[in-house]
C-alpha positions in Angstrom: -52.9 -23.2 -26.7 -52.8 -21.2 -23.6 -50.4 -23.5 -22.2 -47.8 -22.8 -25.3 -48.3 -18.8 -24.9 -47.3 -19.1 -21.2 -44.3 -21.3 -22.0 -43.6 -18.6 -24.7 -43.9 -15.8 -22.2 -41.6 -17.5 -19.6 -39.0 -18.0 -22.1 -39.0 -14.6 -23.1 -39.2 -13.2 -19.5 -36.1 -15.2 -18.7 -34.4 -13.8 -21.9 -34.7 -10.6 -20.7 -33.5 -11.4 -17.2 -30.7 -13.1 -18.9 -29.7 -10.0 -21.0 -29.8 -7.8 -17.9 -27.4 -9.9 -15.9 -24.9 -9.8 -19.1 -25.2 -5.9 -19.4 -24.4 -5.4 -15.9 -21.5 -7.8 -16.1 -20.1 -6.2 -18.9 -20.8 -2.7 -17.1 -18.8 -4.3 -14.0 -15.8 -5.4 -16.4 -15.8 -2.1 -17.7 -15.7 -0.4 -14.6 -12.7 -2.6 -13.4 -10.5 -1.9 -16.7 -11.2 1.6 -16.1 -9.9 1.4 -12.4 -6.9 -0.4 -14.1 -6.5 2.3 -16.3 -6.8 5.2 -14.0 -4.3 3.7 -11.5 -0.7 4.6 -12.7 2.0 1.9 -12.1 4.0 3.1 -8.5 6.9 4.9 -9.2 9.7 3.5 -6.7 11.4 6.5 -4.9 14.9 5.8 -3.8 16.7 7.5 -0.9 20.1 6.9 0.7 20.5 5.8 4.5 23.9 6.6 5.7 24.6 4.4 8.9 27.4 5.7 11.4 28.5 3.4 13.7 31.2 3.6 16.7 31.7 2.3 20.2 29.4 4.2 21.8 26.4 5.3 19.6 24.5 4.3 16.5 23.4 7.4 14.2 21.3 6.7 11.3 20.7 9.6 8.5 18.1 9.4 5.7 18.7 11.7 3.1 17.2 11.9 -0.7 19.3 11.5 -3.8 20.2 15.2 -3.6 21.4 14.7 0.1 18.7 16.5 1.5 18.0 15.1 4.9 14.6 13.6 5.4 15.0 11.9 8.9 17.2 11.2 11.5 17.9 8.8 14.4 20.2 7.8 16.9 20.3 4.8 19.5 20.8 7.7 22.4 16.9 9.0 21.2 15.8 5.5 21.8 17.2 4.7 25.1 18.5 6.5 28.1 21.3 4.0 29.2 24.6 5.3 27.6 25.7 1.5 27.7 23.1 0.5 25.3 23.0 3.3 22.7 25.5 1.0 20.5 23.7 -2.4 20.7 21.7 -4.1 17.9 18.5 -4.2 19.7 18.6 0.0 20.4 19.7 0.0 16.7 16.4 -1.7 15.4 14.2 0.6 17.4 16.0 3.6 15.5 15.4 1.8 12.2 11.7 1.4 13.0 11.4 5.1 13.5 13.6 5.7 10.2 11.2 3.1 8.4 8.4 4.8 9.5 9.5 8.4 8.3 10.5 6.6 5.1 7.3 5.4 4.2 5.8 9.0 4.9 7.7 10.3 2.0 6.6 7.3 -0.3 10.3 6.1 -0.2 10.4 2.1 -1.5 14.4 1.7 -2.1 17.4 2.2 -0.3 21.1 2.7 -1.1 22.7 2.0 2.3 26.1 3.4 3.1 27.6 2.4 6.6 30.7 4.1 8.2 32.4 2.6 11.3 35.5 4.3 13.0 38.7 4.9 11.2 40.8 1.5 11.5 38.2 -0.4 12.4 38.1 -4.3 10.8 34.1 -4.0 10.0 31.3 -2.0 11.3 29.3 -2.9 14.4 26.7 -5.8 14.6 24.2 -2.7 15.1 24.7 -1.8 11.4 23.6 -5.4 10.3 20.7 -5.2 12.5 19.3 -1.6 11.2 19.9 -3.5 7.5 18.0 -6.6 8.5 15.2 -4.6 10.1 14.7 -2.4 7.1 14.5 -5.5 4.7 11.6 -7.2 7.2 9.8 -3.7 6.6 9.4 -4.3 2.6 12.3 -2.0 1.6 14.1 -3.1 -1.1 18.1 -2.5 -0.4 19.4 -1.5 -3.8 23.4 -1.8 -2.1 25.3 -1.8 0.8 28.6 0.0 0.7 31.3 0.3 3.6 32.8 3.9 3.2 35.1 3.2 6.5 38.2 5.4 6.0 41.4 3.7 5.9 44.5 4.8 8.0 47.5 5.4 5.6 50.4 5.9 7.6 49.4 8.3 9.8 51.0 10.1 12.8 54.4 8.3 14.2 54.0 6.1 17.2 55.1 7.5 20.5 58.3 6.7 21.9 62.1 6.8 20.6 64.3 4.8 19.2 64.0 1.8 21.7 60.4 2.1 22.4 59.1 3.5 25.4 60.7 3.1 28.7 58.6 2.1 31.6 
């Protein structure tokens, strides 16, 4: 009989242990669901990146949707050599600076506006390097717009009726 009582006590002790484990598991599960409820979904913050490229330099200007400047970077800030200011490599360093500033402001999505010199057929390779660098830094590029101006007539060419005589 004593053995039967010991077995009953053991089973009751085991049942208590199981009940305590279940309570802690339930409490942990409730804590996880409360954490999920407290966390609000992150709101995507959108900005505009203006890229101005020419033969001598690349200028990046990050603005909010209202047009207020948040950050600026140029190829001249990233290198001391004038011949390298418009290169894609230096443009990537400028894009890195812009991406750090954008992350500080909580920006996740970008509209990109690229402007080259008037009359150029396509923007420089530095602009492509900037966009590629930003997509690698986990920015979602919503749209890329080329806002290069097109010449329409313009001033009359030099020379007379028969052209310039040499």
